[in-house]
C-alpha positions as CSV (number, residue, x, y, z in Angstrom):
1,X,-36.0,-1.9,-9.1
2,X,-36.8,-3.2,-5.7
3,X,-36.4,-0.9,-2.7
4,X,-33.6,-3.0,-1.2
5,X,-31.5,-2.8,-4.4
6,X,-31.9,1.0,-4.8
7,X,-28.7,3.0,-4.4
8,X,-27.6,4.4,-1.1
9,X,-28.6,8.1,-0.8
10,X,-26.1,10.9,-0.7
11,X,-26.1,14.0,1.4
12,X,-24.2,17.3,1.9
13,X,-20.9,16.2,3.6
14,X,-20.5,17.0,7.3
15,X,-16.7,16.9,7.3
16,X,-14.0,18.0,9.7
17,X,-10.9,19.7,8.1
18,X,-7.4,18.4,8.8
19,X,-3.9,19.1,7.7
20,X,-3.6,15.5,6.7
21,X,-1.2,12.7,6.0
22,X,0.8,14.1,3.1
23,X,1.6,17.5,4.6
24,X,2.5,16.2,8.0
25,X,4.6,13.3,6.6
26,X,6.4,15.8,4.3
27,X,7.2,18.1,7.3
28,X,8.6,15.1,9.3
29,X,10.6,13.9,6.2
30,X,12.1,17.4,5.8
31,X,13.2,17.4,9.4
32,X,10.7,20.0,10.7
33,X,10.2,19.6,14.4
34,X,6.6,18.5,15.0
35,X,6.7,18.9,18.8
36,X,5.5,22.6,18.8
37,X,2.4,21.7,16.7
38,X,1.8,18.6,18.8
39,X,1.9,20.8,22.0
40,X,-0.5,23.3,20.4
41,X,-3.0,20.6,19.5
42,X,-2.7,19.0,23.0
43,X,-3.4,22.4,24.6
44,X,-6.5,22.8,22.3
45,X,-7.8,19.4,23.3
46,X,-7.1,20.2,27.0
47,X,-9.2,23.4,26.9
48,X,-12.0,21.8,24.8
49,X,-11.6,23.9,21.7
50,X,-10.1,21.2,19.4
51,X,-12.0,20.1,16.3
52,X,-12.2,16.4,15.2
53,X,-9.7,17.0,12.3
54,X,-7.1,18.4,14.7
55,X,-7.5,15.3,16.9
56,X,-6.8,13.1,13.9
57,X,-3.8,15.3,13.0
58,X,-2.5,14.9,16.5
59,X,-2.9,11.1,16.2
60,X,-0.7,11.1,13.1
61,X,1.9,13.4,14.7
62,X,2.2,11.0,17.6
63,X,2.8,8.2,15.2
64,X,5.4,10.2,13.2
65,X,7.2,11.0,16.5
66,X,7.4,7.2,17.2
67,X,4.6,6.8,19.7
68,X,2.3,4.5,17.7
69,X,0.3,3.4,20.7
70,X,-0.6,6.9,21.8
71,X,-1.4,7.8,18.2
72,X,-3.8,4.9,17.8
73,X,-5.5,5.6,21.1
74,X,-6.1,9.3,20.1
75,X,-7.4,8.1,16.7
76,X,-9.8,5.6,18.2
77,X,-11.1,8.4,20.5
78,X,-11.7,10.8,17.7
79,X,-13.3,8.2,15.4
80,X,-15.7,7.2,18.1
81,X,-17.6,10.5,17.5
82,X,-16.6,11.7,14.0
83,X,-15.7,9.6,10.9
84,X,-15.6,12.0,7.9
85,X,-12.6,14.3,7.2
86,X,-11.6,16.6,4.4
87,X,-8.1,17.3,3.0
88,X,-8.4,20.5,1.1
89,X,-7.2,20.7,-2.5
90,X,-5.1,23.5,-3.9
91,X,-7.7,24.8,-6.4
92,X,-10.2,27.4,-5.1
93,X,-13.1,25.3,-6.7
94,X,-12.5,21.5,-6.8
95,X,-13.1,19.8,-10.1
96,X,-13.8,16.5,-8.5
97,X,-14.7,15.1,-5.1
98,X,-13.2,11.7,-4.2
99,X,-14.4,9.7,-1.2
100,X,-11.7,7.4,0.2
101,X,-12.9,4.6,2.4
102,X,-10.4,3.9,5.2
103,X,-10.0,1.6,8.1
104,X,-9.2,2.5,11.7
105,X,-5.6,1.3,11.6
106,X,-2.1,2.8,11.9
107,X,-0.8,5.3,9.5
108,X,0.7,2.7,7.1
109,X,-2.5,0.6,6.9
110,X,-4.5,2.7,4.3
111,X,-3.4,3.8,0.8
112,X,-1.6,7.1,1.3
113,X,-3.9,8.7,-1.4
114,X,-3.1,12.2,-0.3
115,X,0.4,11.9,-1.9
116,X,-1.3,10.8,-5.2
117,X,-3.6,13.9,-5.2
118,X,-1.0,16.5,-4.1
119,X,-1.1,19.6,-6.2
120,X,-4.3,18.5,-8.0
121,X,-7.7,20.1,-8.2
122,X,-9.4,17.2,-6.5
123,X,-11.0,17.4,-3.1
124,X,-10.5,14.4,-0.8
125,X,-13.0,13.2,1.7
126,X,-11.9,10.3,3.9
127,X,-14.6,8.2,5.6
128,X,-13.3,5.9,8.3
129,X,-15.4,2.8,8.4
130,X,-15.3,2.0,12.1
131,X,-16.4,-1.1,14.0
132,X,-19.8,-0.4,15.7
133,X,-20.4,2.8,13.6
134,X,-20.3,1.2,10.2
135,X,-21.3,3.2,7.1
136,X,-23.7,6.3,7.5
137,X,-27.3,5.9,6.3
138,X,-26.6,8.5,3.6
139,X,-23.2,8.8,2.1
140,X,-21.4,12.2,1.8
141,X,-21.9,13.4,-1.8
142,X,-18.9,12.5,-4.1
143,X,-18.1,11.9,-7.7
144,X,-16.1,8.7,-7.3
145,X,-15.1,6.5,-4.3
146,X,-12.1,4.3,-3.7
147,X,-11.4,1.8,-1.0
148,X,-8.0,2.6,0.6
149,X,-8.1,0.0,3.5
150,X,-5.5,-2.7,3.2
151,X,-5.7,-6.5,3.1
152,X,-4.4,-6.8,6.7
153,X,-6.5,-8.6,9.3
154,X,-7.2,-5.3,11.2
155,X,-9.1,-4.1,8.1
156,X,-11.2,-7.2,7.5
157,X,-14.3,-5.8,9.3
158,X,-14.2,-2.5,7.4
159,X,-13.8,-4.3,4.1
160,X,-16.7,-6.6,4.9
161,X,-19.0,-3.6,5.7
162,X,-18.0,-1.8,2.4
163,X,-18.5,-5.1,0.5
164,X,-22.0,-5.4,1.8
165,X,-22.9,-1.9,0.6
166,X,-20.9,-2.1,-2.7
167,X,-23.8,-3.4,-4.9
168,X,-25.9,-0.3,-3.9
169,X,-23.1,2.3,-4.1
170,X,-24.4,5.4,-5.7
171,X,-21.2,6.3,-7.6
172,X,-18.3,4.4,-9.1
173,X,-16.5,2.4,-6.5
174,X,-12.8,1.7,-7.3
175,X,-10.5,-1.0,-5.7
176,X,-13.5,-3.1,-4.8
177,X,-13.2,-4.5,-1.3
178,X,-13.7,-8.2,-2.3
179,X,-10.6,-8.0,-4.5
180,X,-8.3,-6.4,-2.0
181,X,-8.0,-9.7,-0.1
182,X,-6.3,-11.2,-3.2
183,X,-3.2,-9.3,-2.2
184,X,-2.5,-11.5,0.8
185,X,0.9,-13.0,0.5
186,X,-0.5,-16.6,0.5
187,X,-3.3,-15.8,-1.9
188,X,-1.4,-13.8,-4.5
189,X,0.8,-16.6,-5.8
190,X,-2.3,-18.8,-6.3
191,X,-3.9,-16.0,-8.3
192,X,-0.8,-15.4,-10.5
193,X,0.4,-19.0,-10.9
194,X,0.7,-20.1,-14.5
195,X,1.3,-16.7,-16.1
196,X,3.9,-17.1,-18.8
197,X,7.3,-15.4,-18.1
198,X,6.2,-14.6,-14.5
199,X,7.7,-16.3,-11.4
200,X,6.1,-16.0,-8.0
201,X,7.3,-18.4,-5.3
202,X,4.6,-20.0,-3.4
203,X,4.2,-18.3,0.0
204,X,3.0,-20.9,2.5
205,X,1.6,-20.4,6.0
206,X,3.4,-22.6,8.5
207,X,3.3,-23.0,12.3
208,X,6.2,-22.9,14.6
209,X,5.6,-26.7,15.3
210,X,6.0,-27.5,11.5
211,X,9.2,-25.4,11.3
212,X,10.6,-27.2,14.4
213,X,9.9,-30.5,12.8
214,X,11.7,-29.4,9.6
215,X,14.7,-28.0,11.6
216,X,14.9,-31.4,13.4
217,X,14.6,-33.5,10.3
218,X,11.3,-35.0,11.2
219,X,9.7,-33.7,7.9
220,X,11.1,-32.5,4.6
221,X,10.4,-29.2,2.8
222,X,8.2,-31.0,0.3
223,X,5.8,-32.0,3.1
224,X,5.1,-28.3,3.6
225,X,4.9,-27.4,-0.1
226,X,5.8,-29.3,-3.2
227,X,8.1,-26.6,-4.6
228,X,9.8,-25.7,-1.3
229,X,13.5,-26.3,-0.8
230,X,16.4,-24.9,1.1
231,X,17.6,-22.2,1.0
232,X,14.3,-20.6,1.8
233,X,12.9,-17.3,3.0
234,X,11.1,-17.2,6.4
235,X,9.2,-14.3,8.0
236,X,6.6,-13.9,10.8
237,X,3.0,-13.8,9.4
238,X,1.7,-10.2,9.3
239,X,5.2,-8.6,9.3
240,X,6.2,-5.9,6.8
241,X,9.3,-3.9,5.8
242,X,11.6,-6.8,6.4
243,X,10.9,-7.3,10.1
244,X,11.9,-10.9,11.0
245,X,12.7,-11.7,7.3
246,X,15.6,-14.2,6.9
247,X,17.1,-16.5,4.3
248,X,17.8,-19.8,6.0
249,X,20.3,-22.0,4.2
250,X,20.0,-25.2,6.3
251,X,18.3,-26.8,9.3
252,X,20.7,-25.4,11.8
253,X,20.0,-21.8,10.6
254,X,16.3,-22.5,10.9
255,X,16.6,-23.8,14.4
256,X,18.6,-20.7,15.4
257,X,16.0,-18.4,13.8
258,X,13.2,-20.0,15.7
259,X,15.1,-19.7,19.0
260,X,15.2,-15.9,18.5
261,X,11.5,-15.4,17.5
262,X,8.4,-15.5,19.7
263,X,5.8,-15.8,16.9
264,X,3.7,-19.0,16.3
265,X,2.8,-18.3,12.6
266,X,5.2,-17.8,9.7
267,X,5.3,-17.6,6.0
268,X,7.9,-19.5,4.0
269,X,8.9,-19.4,0.4
270,X,11.7,-20.8,-1.8
271,X,14.6,-18.4,-2.2
272,X,15.2,-17.1,-5.7
273,X,18.7,-15.8,-6.4
274,X,17.9,-12.8,-8.7
275,X,21.4,-11.2,-8.7
276,X,22.4,-9.6,-12.0
277,X,25.6,-10.6,-13.8
278,X,27.5,-7.9,-11.9
279,X,26.5,-9.6,-8.6
280,X,24.2,-6.8,-7.5
281,X,20.5,-7.1,-6.8
282,X,17.9,-4.9,-8.5
283,X,14.4,-4.5,-7.1
284,X,11.7,-2.5,-8.8
285,X,8.5,-0.9,-7.5
286,X,5.8,-0.4,-10.0
287,X,2.4,1.3,-9.7
288,X,-0.4,-0.3,-11.7
289,X,-2.9,2.3,-12.6
290,X,-6.0,1.4,-14.7
291,X,-4.0,-1.6,-16.0
292,X,-0.9,0.4,-17.0
293,X,2.5,0.0,-15.3
294,X,4.5,3.0,-14.0
295,X,8.0,3.0,-12.6
296,X,8.1,4.2,-8.9
297,X,11.7,3.4,-8.0
298,X,14.6,1.0,-8.5
299,X,16.8,-0.1,-5.6
300,X,20.3,-1.5,-6.3
301,X,22.2,-3.2,-3.5
302,X,24.7,-6.1,-2.9
303,X,22.1,-7.8,-0.7
304,X,19.0,-9.7,-1.8
305,X,16.7,-8.3,1.0
306,X,16.6,-4.8,-0.4
307,X,14.1,-2.1,0.0
308,X,14.7,1.5,-1.0
309,X,16.1,2.8,2.3
310,X,18.8,0.1,2.7
311,X,20.0,0.5,-0.9
312,X,21.4,4.0,0.0
313,X,20.7,5.3,-3.5
314,X,21.3,8.9,-2.3
315,X,25.0,8.1,-1.8
316,X,25.8,6.7,-5.2
317,X,25.7,8.7,-8.4
318,X,26.2,5.6,-10.4
319,X,23.1,3.9,-8.9
320,X,21.0,7.0,-9.4
321,X,22.1,7.3,-13.1
322,X,20.9,3.7,-13.5
323,X,17.6,4.4,-11.8
324,X,17.1,7.5,-13.9
325,X,17.6,5.5,-17.1
326,X,15.2,2.8,-15.8
327,X,12.5,5.5,-15.4
328,X,13.2,7.3,-18.7
329,X,13.4,4.1,-20.8
330,X,10.7,2.2,-18.8
331,X,7.9,2.1,-21.4
332,X,10.0,0.7,-24.2
333,X,12.4,-1.3,-22.0
334,X,11.2,-3.0,-18.8
335,X,7.5,-2.5,-19.4
336,X,7.9,-3.8,-23.0
337,X,9.9,-6.8,-21.9
338,X,7.2,-7.8,-19.4
339,X,4.1,-6.5,-21.2
340,X,2.1,-9.7,-21.4
341,X,3.0,-10.8,-17.8
342,X,2.0,-7.4,-16.5
343,X,-1.2,-7.3,-18.5
344,X,-2.3,-10.7,-17.3
345,X,-1.3,-9.9,-13.7
346,X,-3.3,-6.7,-13.7
347,X,-6.3,-8.5,-15.1
348,X,-6.2,-11.3,-12.5
349,X,-5.7,-8.9,-9.6
350,X,-8.6,-6.8,-10.9
351,X,-7.8,-3.7,-8.8
352,X,-7.8,-0.2,-10.4
353,X,-4.7,0.8,-8.4
354,X,-2.0,-1.3,-6.7
355,X,1.7,-1.4,-6.2
356,X,4.0,-4.3,-7.2
357,X,7.5,-5.0,-5.8
358,X,9.4,-7.1,-8.3
359,X,12.7,-8.1,-10.0
360,X,13.9,-10.0,-13.0
361,X,15.2,-13.5,-12.7
362,X,18.4,-14.7,-14.4
363,X,16.2,-16.3,-17.1
364,X,14.6,-12.8,-17.7
365,X,11.3,-13.6,-16.1
366,X,9.3,-11.1,-14.0
367,X,9.8,-12.1,-10.4
368,X,7.0,-11.0,-8.1
369,X,7.8,-10.4,-4.4
370,X,4.5,-8.8,-3.3
371,X,1.6,-6.6,-4.3
372,X,-0.3,-4.2,-2.1
373,X,-2.6,-1.2,-2.3
374,X,-0.9,0.8,0.5
375,X,2.8,1.2,-0.3
376,X,3.9,4.8,-0.3
377,X,4.4,6.6,-3.6
378,X,5.5,10.1,-2.9
379,X,7.3,13.1,-4.3
380,X,9.4,14.0,-1.2
381,X,12.9,13.1,-2.4
382,X,15.3,16.0,-2.9
383,X,15.0,17.3,-6.5
384,X,18.7,18.2,-6.2
385,X,19.8,14.6,-5.5
386,X,17.1,12.9,-7.6
387,X,16.3,15.4,-10.4
388,X,14.7,12.6,-12.5
389,X,12.1,11.8,-9.8
390,X,9.7,14.8,-9.7
391,X,8.7,14.4,-13.4
392,X,8.2,10.7,-12.9
393,X,6.1,11.2,-9.8
394,X,4.0,13.9,-11.6
395,X,3.4,11.3,-14.4
396,X,2.1,8.8,-11.8
397,X,-0.1,11.3,-10.0
398,X,-1.5,12.5,-13.4
399,X,-2.3,8.9,-14.3
400,X,-4.0,8.4,-11.0
401,X,-6.1,11.5,-11.2
402,X,-7.0,10.8,-14.8
403,X,-8.2,7.3,-13.7
404,X,-10.5,8.9,-11.1
405,X,-11.8,11.5,-13.7
406,X,-12.4,8.8,-16.3
407,X,-14.6,6.7,-13.9
408,X,-16.5,9.8,-12.7
409,X,-17.1,11.0,-16.2
410,X,-18.2,7.6,-17.4
411,X,-20.7,7.5,-14.5
412,X,-22.0,11.0,-15.4
413,X,-22.5,9.8,-19.0
414,X,-24.5,6.8,-17.8
415,X,-26.6,8.9,-15.4
416,X,-27.4,11.3,-18.2
């Protein structure tokens, strides 16, 4: 083996401890006031006694308190001098050490892996791959690594640096960086097109100028994309969580939409009316782990643009009963109905772990909205209101940790 192809070396990890994403987010979710902890950390920074991990915790607290700009500024400052952090596991002696490769981005831009490892005997090291600093000469010792940076533009540089090092990685590397880009809205439909019993509307990038031409009748939908027609969905490029998302029924509605938006780049897609026979819309979130689907949640609402928060599941016993049944029957109902489409999708995406938001069309096909590797899968919902959720989340977490173990053990077997 030539020297250039030899694996990157590993060394004893020089990490900074932190409270971390899962614990701080849980406290915020449960209504704990984070201001006292913030003030305590600010005081430690002011008197020069703060550790790097505390600085990163402070960055996250600022973001959780709604000050994203300050949070990111603190994070950038911390990451300029320290990039490796440990989130302790609950076991006195960890069974496995996982190295997560993250990008310097806001709190929603990396896979929230800490939730997936909660309560496990796995120690998590997070290495931030930062512009200018790149990857260390020798990596911190670990059993298995996973890329947790997202497909967003802010992460491109980090993904490129990891991709360069990937062929020489000394341990198994999951969620390969070159595959994460497949999750882009405008790439995913090309990847999944032609799968039997799966519908994914073409998501097409358009400029403001093109949309103005369309609104004023100078061009038709088919000049943007052959399958595009009104009504259609439009959203600013790079937006998430429904920001700027609208269904436009006609040219007038499109013109009014453009008058209210400042952006120059948008995504458009044909609208699919996926209402069930009772007039309600049902949207599902699945976790794909090692090629297997798991139910994360089901949102039911009288509007097509649902995500879990605006479906108000906590206020309806009937909706929760249906979600519980969806989870309990999942393997031999939903997953069985869409087995071949899910298998083929998983194969084409190629990632070890990713999340899919989907529905069922009136014709019974699997309708894909989006896939990503950073959607939050957590066990924070009240077990009193959602008694069926903790067992399901534990099942997902167990599958995730089993996947990490399987790869680590397979590697140990090869090395031996």
